[in-house]
C-alpha positions, 0 to 999 in steps of 0.5 A: 213389270210396270204395274207392279212398280206402280202398285208398289209406288201407290201403296207406299204413297198411301202409307206415307199418307196414313203415317203423315195423317197420323203424325198430324192428328197426334200433335193436334192432340197432344201440343197445344202450340200446334193447335194454335199454330194450325188455327193462325194458319187457317186465318193466314192461308186464305189471307194470302191470296188477298194480300199478295200482288204476284205469284212470288209473293203468294208462295212466300206467304204460304210457305212462311205459314206452313214453315212454322207448321213444319218446324213445330211438328219436328219440335214436338217429335224431338220433345216426344223422343226425348220424353220417351227416353226419360222425364228427369232432368238431363242437360242434353235433353234440355238443350235439344228441347230448347234448340227445337224451341228456338227453331219454332221461334225462328220460323216464326221470325221468318213468317213475320218479316215475310209478311210484314215485308209484302204488307209494307211493300 
């Protein structure tokens, strides 16, 4: 029984990882903002251990970078779903896209606040 459960969990983890990787690839392919943010993450994540003076600062710096990527992925998912429904203008579609964009902007503000706080001291 234990082997069956472990086998199911392993397969589930493998499939979830595959779907996640496909989502990242699709976002990279179709979203310029994600490509830019991924490039910036490649710059800032290696800088985090240099800038941080303790483990808490390191975690905050790294999480703030990843938060921007996470929110951009969610925003891109909302936009793709809205576009799937229809490309004609609709107030609710526009509102959903604007709110997703606002979420990305707020995640960037969190990033700035954390990095400036750590850098300034």
